[in-house]
Structure formats: structure tokens, C-alpha cells
C-alpha angles and dihedrals in degrees: 000000000000089000091052092054092049096051096084092050091050091051090051093050090048093053093046092050090043091061089067097035132031095359092050089052091050090047091049088057092053092054104049096178099041132251093270097050122118088242126042099205129029113253114249089224113062104188112014118245092246140350110293126224094199132048100186142015133227108193112194098195116199100205116206103036118282115226105252090192089063098040120025109003113065117204106175092167090068091070093077089051098046109140093011124114121278118246105272089212088069100042107033111112093358125133113267125178108204105353099076112143093005128118106265112223134176119255111193123219107290098211134043121256129214138185114257134202130346088309095057094222110179110237129162120258085241087079108045099151091051084047087056090059093043089121092062101048137075116213119206111202102177103065118151133187140177108227120072101191126073105250099042091042092051089049090050093049091048103039108015092247133078087211111097118236101053119120113267121239093257091051090052092054093045090050093046102039103026124222120299091196126080102191104035135051115270093228119043131178128203129181139198134172143205148102103066148355105343112215114204120254118220123218088236087079090076098032123133090222113194090353116095111281094246087082098058122108121268115220116222120199111250096214128052115340109014092209120037120225093009090134123089117255117254113282095018115117130198094260093049092052091045089056092050093049091047091052093045092046092046089055090048088051095052089045091051087053087064106037101024093216114167090208088068086066087053091052092050092050092048094055088050092048091049089053092051092042091062085071102032100046099059088051090047094058098040099106093172092102092054108106114245089242089062094047089048091049090057095034093230142093090214138255093043096123095255127130088239091057090050091054090052090047087050092056090050091049092048088051089056093052104262107160104210126020123182123190114191121200112193110202112080100100099109106172089149136026092016095166093062095031094056091047093048097046092042089057091054096054104025101083097039094051092050092042091054091050093048094043093051089049093051092051094048093247101110095080092065099029118083112210118196125190123187149089138243094276144337133256133260126263085221116091121245096197100296092337140061134247128230115287128195108168096077134004145140141256135157139219132196135192127351096095099314123132115262129226088012138136122206125193132347142227125225125273090285099046086243108117130028101239104164124055096337116208117204122203089252088054091052091050091050090050093048088052091047094057088050091057098259131125099221092216094057104050100084139151123205114228131165093348104314140073118255128198135171093257093043104209095328140068137091130205112259092225092177091076099048114105 
């Protein structure tokens, strides 16, 4: 009877000692660089394949498919053809999302364009602030993709495959380059919404796929506290919480010694990261030290759920060493009311985008930060009522900084903005180029899974050297 009463005490004593003994040894094996190291996980690439021109990426993902014809790819000749049939030579047998069986009629650009900056880049009046930084950006007008519906197209743009379950771009970079930030995740996602039909965004867009889950993106809330429950419960101090985490991690370490599950290492790292974020997150969202001039530049006081606030947060995250930051704005799916919709959504993202580029340049960070702006596809030159359908054969996006040419336009579509006819850039080529500026040969960063090697560009992709500075 006495032995039975003593059993719980003996177990507690064993676990307490284990935290400093066997469990600590197992835990140290799970954290090869130590908890105080500058990087939490060793980079897969040591050294890099070549000298990088960018250290980090901020991807401003315009979810829904911005209309290139109304934003970046001026087609003034379409004005005389507005409402007339599209040439069948262009459209016959081509993939169409929702216009099957309907009369395909031309819809001219809905907003005027002008030339901006010394470079004279043509950009719609809808985006005057982006026009104001035209000399800093490179517009690719000949993008092509494979998937014509939102979810697979977003997966394709993010992971190089329309099949769910492949690692996202941010996960590849975190895996290959490691994290340069000790007290925040290396891959962070922010979302905003407004201006048009808001397609949902699935968490698979920032999934680590077959990579260990520690490389997946971590979504932060765009309004209020970015991470819920990051504070300590009332009455729990730092030392008490440290002891709990040490005990739990020791148990995880002993369990890993038995089952050798790589996800246990992820669990341990996330306990440690959560502990560190209790100090780093409150400081991250304290915008009181931002000068009024900076807040006015973005048009936000921060953490208000807007795209502009997310752009400001992205700059703060980049300053703190976060490797890959993705800001989604949901609102570009304009199947109807494209004229007003493009204007409304453009107004929500224009100032924040330009402010981010300007702010990074003023801080000397634009040279080694790659900024990407674009959606999963474009929109048709054919009318869908007073809107436009999905389009994959030719569309636009732009990049800035990170070793990319400035005030430059690459590629072109035909007179209708339908087909990429000059220097086409496939999504695989885009990925290869992004990896190149980060110091990676896209053919050599691979992971073997189920008997074959996988990479972000699959078996495709070529670096678009013409846009490199």
C-alpha cells in the first residue's frame, strides 16, 4: 500500500531529474545548433551555389487574378474593337474558365494609362502610387501559368504544382537557407481583404508539403494581436514557464529516442519559439516608435487589418530577419463590375505597396530584399458581362529590388493581351529566377520523397537573365 502511494512521487522525481539528464541529452540532439544560436536549424545549402543578390523576400500576393489589361499591359488598339467578337484564331480550343459556349466579345481597357518616371513605364491611373515608384520596379508582361481556377492556380504559383501537398516557395527557402531570426518564425503570412469578390485562401498555400512541418508558413493576424494566446496566464512567471517547457521538451526528447519521429523536433522547436515570441511579438506590434512620416507614408497606424498595415508589418519583420514574408490581399476576382472593382481594389493596395518599396529603399534594404507583386493569373480581354474571366496565357506581375533591373519592362502579349508572344515567362521560370537571386541553383535544391527527387521547379524552369541587374 505504501509503495502504491509513493509511485506518483517517484515518477515526478524521475521526470524532474530527467529534464537535466537523459531528457536534456535527447533534447540537445534535437537542437543541433543550440537554443541560443542565430539560426534554429542548419540550412540545407552550405555554402550557397553562388553569391546572392537578395537575402529575403516579401511577396505581395494579389489573390483572385488582377486584370493586367487594366493595370500594367496597355492595349489602346482594343478601344476601337470594344464589344466586337474576339478573333476566333486566338480563342478557338483555348482553355476558358466560365465563358464556355458564350459569345466572346472584346472588352477594352477600362482605365487610362500614362507613362511614369524617367523610365516611362506604362501603368494605369488606378495605381498612381505604384506609378510613382515606376523607376524601382520591373514589370513582366509575358507571364504564363497552367491552372485556370483559383485554388490550383494559387498552389501552382506558390509551390510549382497544382497538386496539393508540395512544399510552398517560402518553405523551400526556409529549408534551403535557414532562418536568420532567432525569436520569430522564418516564414510568416499576413492576409487582408476588400475591393471585390474575395476568393478563400487555403492554408496549403504556405504548407511545407513533404518537408518537415517546421518549415511551413506561420499565419499572423492582421488586426490586433498577431498571435493569439502568446501572453502568459495570470500568476505564471518566466521561470515557471521555462521549467514547464524544459520538462515537456525533455519528455519529447525521450520519446524521440524511442520512435525517431522528425515531427517531434518540430514540436520542441515550436515550444521554444513560442516562449521567445512572448518577448518579441509585443515589441513587434508596438508602432509607437514609428515616425509619423512613416505612418503617413503607408496611410496606417498599423495592425488595423489593412493591406497597408500588413506592408508596414512586412518591413518590420524583414528588419528582424524573417526570411520569407507573404502578404495576401483577397479582392481581385472581378467576374463582374471590373471597372469599379479594379479601381476599388487598386486603391486598397496601391499606397501600401509603393510605401513598402520607398521605405525599404530609404533604409538601404531594397537592394537585398526582393519584393514581388502579382496574382495567380490575369483576366480575359473578353467581356464576362461587365467583368472579366480568368486568363492564363499572358498576364503581368512586377518585382523590385534584390538584384532585379529597375524601371524595366520584360516581355509582351499580343494586341489583345491574350497570348504572351515576346519573351514568355512561365511560372517555373519565375521560380528559377527568384531562387537565383537568393543564391540557389533551382536544379540543385531537391528533396527525395517516395523514390524521386522533388524541387520547386519540378523538371522545368530557366532563369530569366534579361531582368537581372
